[in-house]
Structure formats: C-alpha cells, structure tokens
C-alpha positions as CSV (number, residue, x, y, z in Angstrom):
1,M,-2.4,6.6,9.7
2,H,-6.3,7.2,9.2
3,Q,-9.2,4.9,7.6
4,P,-7.0,2.3,5.9
5,S,-8.6,0.8,3.1
6,S,-6.4,-1.7,1.0
7,C,-2.3,-2.7,0.9
8,T,-0.4,-4.1,-1.7
9,F,3.0,-5.3,-2.0
10,G,5.4,-3.2,-4.7
11,G,8.9,-2.0,-5.3
12,S,11.5,-3.5,-7.8
13,R,11.8,-6.5,-5.6
14,L,8.2,-6.2,-4.2
15,D,9.7,-5.7,-0.6
16,V,7.8,-2.5,0.2
17,L,4.4,-2.5,1.8
18,Y,2.0,0.5,0.4
19,I,-1.3,1.1,2.4
20,T,-3.6,3.6,1.3
21,S,-6.6,5.2,3.5
22,A,-10.0,6.2,2.8
23,R,-10.3,9.9,2.0
24,E,-14.1,10.4,2.6
25,G,-14.0,12.3,5.5
26,L,-10.0,12.6,5.6
27,D,-8.4,15.7,6.9
28,L,-5.3,15.7,4.3
29,S,-3.6,18.1,6.7
30,D,-2.8,14.7,9.1
31,G,-0.6,13.4,5.9
32,D,-0.5,11.7,2.9
33,P,-3.2,9.2,2.2
34,V,-0.3,6.6,0.4
35,H,2.1,5.4,2.8
36,A,4.9,3.6,2.0
37,I,6.7,0.9,4.4
38,D,10.6,-0.7,3.2
39,Q,11.5,-2.6,5.9
40,L,8.9,-5.1,7.2
41,G,11.7,-8.0,6.2
42,A,8.7,-9.8,3.4
43,V,8.0,-9.4,0.1
44,G,5.1,-10.2,-2.0
45,M,4.7,-12.5,-5.0
46,P,4.4,-11.7,-8.2
47,S,1.0,-11.2,-9.7
48,T,-0.2,-13.8,-12.7
49,A,-2.1,-12.4,-15.6
50,F,-6.0,-13.5,-15.9
51,A,-6.1,-16.2,-18.3
52,G,-9.5,-15.7,-19.7
C-alpha cells in the first residue's frame, strides 16, 4: 500500500478496516487505492449523529 491517507471501520459488525490511499502521484497499476483488512480481531464503534 502506498500513500495511506485515511482509515475507518465498516462492515455489518464494524470489523473490517478500510484504508484509502491518496491518488495524487499514485501509480494505479500498483493496485486498488482502497484496501480492506478483515482479520484484525478488532472492531470499531458505531457513529453518533451530530445533534446540532
């Protein structure tokens, strides 16, 4: 993975880590700019809506 830029948990149980790569200067022949890792043994927390 090149130029990691952001990460977030997703999936129905929030147990998949998604990592994005910055596209500027990225050679897309190196692979997909979004990577999913699903065997971390960790889970994210649900988000809460902004109240105002």
